[in-house]
Gaussian input, Z-matrix of N, CA and C with variables (Angstrom, degrees):
# hf/3-21g

backbone

0 1
 N
 C     1     B1
 C     2     B2     1     A1
 N     3     B3     2     A2     1     D1
 C     4     B4     3     A3     2     D2
 C     5     B5     4     A4     3     D3
 N     6     B6     5     A5     4     D4
 C     7     B7     6     A6     5     D5
 C     8     B8     7     A7     6     D6
 N     9     B9     8     A8     7     D7
 C    10    B10     9     A9     8     D8
 C    11    B11    10    A10     9     D9
 N    12    B12    11    A11    10    D10
 C    13    B13    12    A12    11    D11
 C    14    B14    13    A13    12    D12
 N    15    B15    14    A14    13    D13
 C    16    B16    15    A15    14    D14
 C    17    B17    16    A16    15    D15
 N    18    B18    17    A17    16    D16
 C    19    B19    18    A18    17    D17
 C    20    B20    19    A19    18    D18
 N    21    B21    20    A20    19    D19
 C    22    B22    21    A21    20    D20
 C    23    B23    22    A22    21    D21
 N    24    B24    23    A23    22    D22
 C    25    B25    24    A24    23    D23
 C    26    B26    25    A25    24    D24
 N    27    B27    26    A26    25    D25
 C    28    B28    27    A27    26    D26
 C    29    B29    28    A28    27    D27
 N    30    B30    29    A29    28    D28
 C    31    B31    30    A30    29    D29
 C    32    B32    31    A31    30    D30
 N    33    B33    32    A32    31    D31
 C    34    B34    33    A33    32    D32
 C    35    B35    34    A34    33    D33
 N    36    B36    35    A35    34    D34
 C    37    B37    36    A36    35    D35
 C    38    B38    37    A37    36    D36
 N    39    B39    38    A38    37    D37
 C    40    B40    39    A39    38    D38
 C    41    B41    40    A40    39    D39
 N    42    B42    41    A41    40    D40
 C    43    B43    42    A42    41    D41
 C    44    B44    43    A43    42    D42
 N    45    B45    44    A44    43    D43
 C    46    B46    45    A45    44    D44
 C    47    B47    46    A46    45    D45
 N    48    B48    47    A47    46    D46
 C    49    B49    48    A48    47    D47
 C    50    B50    49    A49    48    D48
 N    51    B51    50    A50    49    D49
 C    52    B52    51    A51    50    D50
 C    53    B53    52    A52    51    D51
 N    54    B54    53    A53    52    D52
 C    55    B55    54    A54    53    D53
 C    56    B56    55    A55    54    D54
 N    57    B57    56    A56    55    D55
 C    58    B58    57    A57    56    D56
 C    59    B59    58    A58    57    D57
 N    60    B60    59    A59    58    D58
 C    61    B61    60    A60    59    D59
 C    62    B62    61    A61    60    D60
 N    63    B63    62    A62    61    D61
 C    64    B64    63    A63    62    D62
 C    65    B65    64    A64    63    D63
 N    66    B66    65    A65    64    D64
 C    67    B67    66    A66    65    D65
 C    68    B68    67    A67    66    D66
 N    69    B69    68    A68    67    D67
 C    70    B70    69    A69    68    D68
 C    71    B71    70    A70    69    D69
 N    72    B72    71    A71    70    D70
 C    73    B73    72    A72    71    D71
 C    74    B74    73    A73    72    D72
 N    75    B75    74    A74    73    D73
 C    76    B76    75    A75    74    D74
 C    77    B77    76    A76    75    D75
 N    78    B78    77    A77    76    D76
 C    79    B79    78    A78    77    D77
 C    80    B80    79    A79    78    D78
 N    81    B81    80    A80    79    D79
 C    82    B82    81    A81    80    D80
 C    83    B83    82    A82    81    D81
 N    84    B84    83    A83    82    D82
 C    85    B85    84    A84    83    D83
 C    86    B86    85    A85    84    D84
 N    87    B87    86    A86    85    D85
 C    88    B88    87    A87    86    D86
 C    89    B89    88    A88    87    D87
 N    90    B90    89    A89    88    D88
 C    91    B91    90    A90    89    D89
 C    92    B92    91    A91    90    D90
 N    93    B93    92    A92    91    D91
 C    94    B94    93    A93    92    D92
 C    95    B95    94    A94    93    D93
 N    96    B96    95    A95    94    D94
 C    97    B97    96    A96    95    D95
 C    98    B98    97    A97    96    D96
 N    99    B99    98    A98    97    D97
 C   100   B100    99    A99    98    D98
 C   101   B101   100   A100    99    D99
 N   102   B102   101   A101   100   D100
 C   103   B103   102   A102   101   D101
 C   104   B104   103   A103   102   D102
 N   105   B105   104   A104   103   D103
 C   106   B106   105   A105   104   D104
 C   107   B107   106   A106   105   D105
 N   108   B108   107   A107   106   D106
 C   109   B109   108   A108   107   D107
 C   110   B110   109   A109   108   D108
 N   111   B111   110   A110   109   D109
 C   112   B112   111   A111   110   D110
 C   113   B113   112   A112   111   D111
 N   114   B114   113   A113   112   D112
 C   115   B115   114   A114   113   D113
 C   116   B116   115   A115   114   D114
 N   117   B117   116   A116   115   D115
 C   118   B118   117   A117   116   D116
 C   119   B119   118   A118   117   D117
 N   120   B120   119   A119   118   D118
 C   121   B121   120   A120   119   D119
 C   122   B122   121   A121   120   D120
 N   123   B123   122   A122   121   D121
 C   124   B124   123   A123   122   D122
 C   125   B125   124   A124   123   D123
 N   126   B126   125   A125   124   D124
 C   127   B127   126   A126   125   D125
 C   128   B128   127   A127   126   D126
 N   129   B129   128   A128   127   D127
 C   130   B130   129   A129   128   D128
 C   131   B131   130   A130   129   D129
 N   132   B132   131   A131   130   D130
 C   133   B133   132   A132   131   D131
 C   134   B134   133   A133   132   D132
 N   135   B135   134   A134   133   D133
 C   136   B136   135   A135   134   D134
 C   137   B137   136   A136   135   D135
 N   138   B138   137   A137   136   D136
 C   139   B139   138   A138   137   D137
 C   140   B140   139   A139   138   D138
 N   141   B141   140   A140   139   D139
 C   142   B142   141   A141   140   D140
 C   143   B143   142   A142   141   D141
 N   144   B144   143   A143   142   D142
 C   145   B145   144   A144   143   D143
 C   146   B146   145   A145   144   D144
 N   147   B147   146   A146   145   D145
 C   148   B148   147   A147   146   D146
 C   149   B149   148   A148   147   D147

   B1=1.4375
   B2=1.5231
   B3=1.2945
   B4=1.4640
   B5=1.5340
   B6=1.3280
   B7=1.4570
   B8=1.5291
   B9=1.3345
   B10=1.4589
   B11=1.5266
   B12=1.3273
   B13=1.4530
   B14=1.5369
   B15=1.3223
   B16=1.4575
   B17=1.5279
   B18=1.3207
   B19=1.4627
   B20=1.5213
   B21=1.3490
   B22=1.4517
   B23=1.5246
   B24=1.3383
   B25=1.4603
   B26=1.5141
   B27=1.3412
   B28=1.4592
   B29=1.5001
   B30=1.3207
   B31=1.4738
   B32=1.5298
   B33=1.3433
   B34=1.4529
   B35=1.5208
   B36=1.3011
   B37=1.4856
   B38=1.5318
   B39=1.3303
   B40=1.4344
   B41=1.5319
   B42=1.3240
   B43=1.4483
   B44=1.5223
   B45=1.3331
   B46=1.4460
   B47=1.5319
   B48=1.3193
   B49=1.4613
   B50=1.5099
   B51=1.3233
   B52=1.4548
   B53=1.5390
   B54=1.3162
   B55=1.4764
   B56=1.5247
   B57=1.3480
   B58=1.4490
   B59=1.5262
   B60=1.3062
   B61=1.4634
   B62=1.5286
   B63=1.3181
   B64=1.4587
   B65=1.5375
   B66=1.3257
   B67=1.4672
   B68=1.5155
   B69=1.3365
   B70=1.4483
   B71=1.4957
   B72=1.3384
   B73=1.4718
   B74=1.5284
   B75=1.3077
   B76=1.4835
   B77=1.5192
   B78=1.3195
   B79=1.4579
   B80=1.5421
   B81=1.2999
   B82=1.4568
   B83=1.5209
   B84=1.3240
   B85=1.4602
   B86=1.5177
   B87=1.3118
   B88=1.4675
   B89=1.5292
   B90=1.3395
   B91=1.4330
   B92=1.5114
   B93=1.3201
   B94=1.4544
   B95=1.5164
   B96=1.3357
   B97=1.4653
   B98=1.5291
   B99=1.3504
   B100=1.4561
   B101=1.5295
   B102=1.3373
   B103=1.4592
   B104=1.5341
   B105=1.3213
   B106=1.4767
   B107=1.5469
   B108=1.3485
   B109=1.4415
   B110=1.5433
   B111=1.2862
   B112=1.4620
   B113=1.5206
   B114=1.3048
   B115=1.4591
   B116=1.5342
   B117=1.3092
   B118=1.4685
   B119=1.5270
   B120=1.3328
   B121=1.4461
   B122=1.5224
   B123=1.3412
   B124=1.4575
   B125=1.5336
   B126=1.3396
   B127=1.4714
   B128=1.5342
   B129=1.3229
   B130=1.4696
   B131=1.5295
   B132=1.3294
   B133=1.4587
   B134=1.5174
   B135=1.3196
   B136=1.4725
   B137=1.5186
   B138=1.3183
   B139=1.4772
   B140=1.5341
   B141=1.3168
   B142=1.4526
   B143=1.5259
   B144=1.3357
   B145=1.4532
   B146=1.5187
   B147=1.3374
   B148=1.4788
   B149=1.4896
   A1=109.14
   A2=115.21
   A3=119.50
   A4=111.70
   A5=117.45
   A6=120.51
   A7=109.16
   A8=118.11
   A9=121.72
   A10=111.60
   A11=119.16
   A12=120.98
   A13=112.03
   A14=118.82
   A15=121.40
   A16=112.79
   A17=117.80
   A18=119.89
   A19=110.31
   A20=115.03
   A21=120.76
   A22=112.32
   A23=117.33
   A24=122.62
   A25=109.55
   A26=115.48
   A27=121.60
   A28=107.29
   A29=117.45
   A30=121.70
   A31=110.36
   A32=114.43
   A33=118.79
   A34=106.57
   A35=118.10
   A36=120.55
   A37=112.44
   A38=119.05
   A39=121.44
   A40=115.74
   A41=117.53
   A42=119.56
   A43=112.60
   A44=115.17
   A45=121.97
   A46=106.50
   A47=117.18
   A48=123.02
   A49=109.35
   A50=115.63
   A51=118.67
   A52=108.44
   A53=115.78
   A54=120.25
   A55=107.73
   A56=115.12
   A57=120.60
   A58=108.46
   A59=116.07
   A60=121.54
   A61=107.48
   A62=116.11
   A63=121.08
   A64=109.55
   A65=113.90
   A66=120.13
   A67=107.82
   A68=116.89
   A69=122.55
   A70=108.50
   A71=117.64
   A72=122.70
   A73=111.49
   A74=115.69
   A75=122.50
   A76=113.85
   A77=117.98
   A78=121.80
   A79=108.00
   A80=116.31
   A81=121.49
   A82=110.61
   A83=116.25
   A84=120.24
   A85=108.96
   A86=115.62
   A87=123.90
   A88=108.28
   A89=116.13
   A90=122.29
   A91=108.47
   A92=117.86
   A93=121.19
   A94=110.44
   A95=116.21
   A96=122.32
   A97=107.87
   A98=117.59
   A99=119.56
   A100=114.71
   A101=117.64
   A102=121.28
   A103=109.25
   A104=118.29
   A105=119.52
   A106=113.50
   A107=117.50
   A108=119.33
   A109=110.32
   A110=117.56
   A111=121.25
   A112=110.09
   A113=117.78
   A114=122.50
   A115=110.70
   A116=116.68
   A117=118.93
   A118=111.30
   A119=118.37
   A120=119.96
   A121=111.38
   A122=117.14
   A123=121.41
   A124=110.75
   A125=117.56
   A126=120.44
   A127=111.24
   A128=116.94
   A129=120.90
   A130=110.31
   A131=116.95
   A132=120.43
   A133=111.11
   A134=117.85
   A135=121.00
   A136=111.60
   A137=117.27
   A138=118.88
   A139=111.09
   A140=117.77
   A141=119.96
   A142=113.86
   A143=116.60
   A144=118.96
   A145=115.32
   A146=118.23
   A147=119.19
   A148=110.57
   D1=149.83
   D2=-178.30
   D3=-76.07
   D4=-33.93
   D5=-177.66
   D6=-95.17
   D7=111.50
   D8=-178.18
   D9=-65.14
   D10=-25.42
   D11=-179.82
   D12=-68.50
   D13=-18.82
   D14=-178.29
   D15=-97.86
   D16=0.12
   D17=-179.88
   D18=-87.61
   D19=137.66
   D20=176.52
   D21=-121.20
   D22=-11.75
   D23=-179.36
   D24=-134.97
   D25=147.16
   D26=172.72
   D27=-124.76
   D28=127.79
   D29=-179.43
   D30=-122.89
   D31=138.52
   D32=168.16
   D33=-121.46
   D34=-163.49
   D35=-174.81
   D36=-67.74
   D37=-25.09
   D38=-173.84
   D39=-118.62
   D40=-21.09
   D41=-170.96
   D42=-136.47
   D43=162.50
   D44=173.75
   D45=-128.51
   D46=130.56
   D47=179.50
   D48=-120.03
   D49=143.26
   D50=167.33
   D51=-81.55
   D52=154.14
   D53=178.73
   D54=-112.26
   D55=117.05
   D56=175.13
   D57=-88.86
   D58=130.93
   D59=177.40
   D60=-101.65
   D61=113.44
   D62=-173.60
   D63=-118.76
   D64=157.30
   D65=177.23
   D66=-129.78
   D67=131.47
   D68=178.10
   D69=-142.26
   D70=126.79
   D71=-176.77
   D72=51.52
   D73=44.93
   D74=178.48
   D75=63.16
   D76=19.07
   D77=177.15
   D78=-117.81
   D79=131.99
   D80=177.59
   D81=-88.72
   D82=141.62
   D83=172.04
   D84=-149.01
   D85=162.88
   D86=-176.06
   D87=-110.29
   D88=142.31
   D89=178.24
   D90=-134.13
   D91=126.71
   D92=177.95
   D93=-75.12
   D94=135.13
   D95=-179.36
   D96=-110.23
   D97=108.14
   D98=-177.17
   D99=-74.13
   D100=-15.97
   D101=-178.03
   D102=-101.45
   D103=107.68
   D104=-176.36
   D105=-64.09
   D106=-29.17
   D107=178.79
   D108=-64.55
   D109=-44.54
   D110=178.32
   D111=-64.61
   D112=-39.14
   D113=-179.94
   D114=-62.21
   D115=-50.20
   D116=-176.96
   D117=-71.60
   D118=-31.97
   D119=173.89
   D120=-63.13
   D121=-40.01
   D122=178.06
   D123=-65.14
   D124=-40.09
   D125=176.93
   D126=-62.93
   D127=-43.32
   D128=179.49
   D129=-63.95
   D130=-44.81
   D131=179.30
   D132=-60.59
   D133=-45.78
   D134=-179.41
   D135=-64.76
   D136=-37.06
   D137=-179.49
   D138=-69.75
   D139=-28.55
   D140=179.38
   D141=-83.73
   D142=-36.57
   D143=-169.18
   D144=-110.99
   D145=-3.80
   D146=179.33
   D147=-108.60

């Protein structure tokens, strides 16, 4: 995708990673999450509590 803010997954030839969107000191950055269980748990938590 052209817009990095709209991406939630990163795929290469062998793996799929979730993309965590984090903010620190008013700066946004992306972090790859190698564990899909943690990634989907974080999505569910954010959708319920944010």
